[in-house]
N, C-alpha and C positions, 0 to 999 in steps of 0.2 A: 934516326927518325924521331921527331918531337911528338910525344903523346898528347892527346887531347885536341888536336887540330888547331885551328886559328880563326880569327875574325878579321874582317877588313873594316877600317875606319877611314872615312874620307877626310882629307885635309880641310874641306870646306866647313867642317864643324867649327873651325875657328871663327867663322862669321855667323854662327847660329845664335839663337836667342839666349842660350845658357852659357856661352863661352866666357862671359865676364861675371857670371854669378858666383856665389860662394863656392869654395873648393869642394865642400861636401856634396853639393848638388852635382857637380861634374863627376866626382868619383862614384857616386851612387849610380849615375847613368851608365858609366863605364862598367860597373859591376853587373848591372842588369843586362847590358849589351853582351858581355862575355858569357853570361850564364844562360842566356836564352837558347832554346833548341835550334840546332843547325838544320834539323829535319823534323818532320812530324814524328812525335814519339810520346807514348804514355798519355794519349788523348789530348795532347797539346800540339798546336800547329807550329810549323817553322817560325821562329822569331818570337815564341812565347816562353814564359816560365811561370811557375807558381812559387811564391815565397811569402814569408812573414817579415815583419819589421825586425824580429829577432835574428832571422837569417841574414838580413843585410848588415845588422850590427856586428854579428859574429864574423861574417865574411870580410868586413873591412876593419876589423879590430887591429890594434897595434900595441907594442909594449914600450914603456919608458922604464928602463931598468927591469925590475920584476913586476911592475905594476901594469896591468892590462887596461888599455883605454879603448873606448869605442864611441861612435856617434850616438847621440841620445835619440830616443823614440821621436821626440819633437822634431829633430833635424831630419829624420827619415820621412816624417809626414810632410814637412816643408818641401823637401826635395821632390817627393812624388807629386805634390800639388804643382810645383813649378814645371816639372817635366810634362804633366798633362796639359797645362796651360800653353806650353810651347809646342803642343801636338807632337811630341817626340815619343810618347807612350800613351796607351790607354789602359785602364784597369777595370777588373771585374771581381767582385767578392765571391768566394766559394767557402765551403766548410773547411777546406785545407789551408786557406790563406787568401792571397790575392793573385789572380791571374794577370800578369803583366804582358802586354803586347807591344813590341818595338815597332813603331810606325815605319813603313817603307823598308822593312828589313830585307826583303828579297832584292829590292833595287840596289841597296848599298852593299849587299854581299855577292853581287854579280860582278866579277872582274871585268867583264866586257863593257861595263858602263863607265869605266875609268879611262881618262885620257892617257895616251902613251902605252896602254896595256899591250897593244899589238906590236910594239917595237921589239927588235931582236935583243935578247939578253946578253949577246956577245959584246955590245957596245958599253962603254963606261956608264955607270949609274948617273954621273953628273950631267950626262947629255939630256936627261929628262927635265932638267931645270935650267940648263944653260942657254940663254938667248942666242948664243953664237951658233947653236945647232938647230935653230928653228928651220922648219921646212920652207921652201919657196912659197907654198900656199899660205902659211901663217904669216910670212913677211908681207905678202900682197894684201892679206886681210887687214893688217895693221895700217898699211898705207891707204887703203881704200876706205874712206870715211862714209861713203854712200854705196856700200856693196849690195844693198837691197833696193831694187827699183820700186817706184811708187805703186806699180800695179802687181807686185808680188804678193803671194799669200802671207809671207812673213810681215809685210807692212800692213796689209789689210787686217790681219788678226791683232797686230799690235795696236793699230788705230782703234779697233773695236774695243779692246780692253780699256784704253784710255777714255774713250767715249762713255763707257759704262761707269768708270770711276768718276768721270766728270758729272755724270747724271746724278750720282749719289752725293757729290760734293762739288758745288759750282766753283769753289776756289782751289780745286785739285790742280797742283802744279804740273804743267806740261813736261813730260819726260824727254830724254834724248831718244827719239823714235828709232834711230838706227841701233842704239845699244839695246833697247828693249827687244828689237827684232831678232837680235842674236839668240836670245833665250827661246823665242818661238822657233827659230831655225833648228836649235839643238833638240827641242821637244819633238820636232817632226823628223829630223835627219838621224839623230842618235837614239832617241827613245822610241822611234818608229810609230809616232802618233799621226794620224791623218788630219788634214785641215778640218774635216767635219767633226772629228773627235774633239779637237782642240776647241773649236767654236762652241760645240754643245756643252762641254764641261765648263767652259768659261762663262757662258750665259747662265748655266745652272748655279754656279758658285756666286755670281753677282746678284742672283735672285734669292739666295739662301740667307736667312737671318744671321746665322753665325759666320759663314764664310765670306760674306760680302765685305765685311770690314777687315778681313785678313788678307784677301787677295788684292793687293794694291800695286802689283808690278808683275811683269812677265817672269821674272826670276822666281818670285814666290809661287806663281802659277805652276811653273815647271817642278819646283821642289815638292809641292803638295799634290801634284797631279794624280799619282797612284791612289792617295787617300781620298781625293775628291771624287775620283771615278767610283771607288767602292761605296762612298757615302751616297752618291747619286743613285746608284743601283739599288741600295737598300731602301731609300726613301721612295723611289719610283715603284718599288715592289709593294709599297703600302705598309712596311714595317713601322711599328710605333717608334717615336722619338725618345721613349723612356730610356732605352739602352744607351743612346748617345748622351743623354743628360747624366747618366750614371758615370760615363767615362770622364766627363769634364767637371762634374760636381761631386766627386767622391767625398763622402762625409769625413771631414777632418777630425782628428782626435779620437776616433773610434778604436777601441782596443780590439785587435784581431788575434784570436788565439789559434793556436794550431788546432804578404804580399808576398828585324828582323832580322839568354841566347845560347 
């Protein structure tokens, strides 16, 4: 038995905002991801950890011969800023260091949210990626370019998001409605979100000063849906925006003494 447990990491991270950034940014995110709490512990919630820049430097140090090398404090600061901007983490200062929260940790650590998870493990692993083993349903989906009817909820909600984007930018390019509808379908069918939930969060996001310019596709809407829901609840409850500003505008260059793993 392997001690320490494990974490799940989705392959879709290859298409994330940081996938082609400097290696130290990706490595620092993976370190945070591995060290975040898997369950609520020591006053920290699942998906959170408390650390300092020194912790990150030591945790990712390496040796060239007998010489110990590590990322600089400036590289740690740059990585944290990039990860906050990509909404992959949020941070809060404490006397112990920095509390880091991995965004959407619960969603990505739930095996049931991954495609092919329910397949029997007695079949060869290659079946998961081999198009020759596609189900009849998936084959039909590929052939049917208009699988969503014009009066379906998927198309209605897709058209609504496009109209809201068009309202903000008159030159917004019309998307492939059927492809956009696929993400709405997954949002409702796989993520168990009702049409009313989807529409409510969608309208709120497109009226929010920050999120309006970030939610420009149904895929982005689905990716950020858990975080959007949480932000919407906080704002509707009358909570001040100051905490949110702290998350996205953490003062860079500040010395921290002793920063859903």
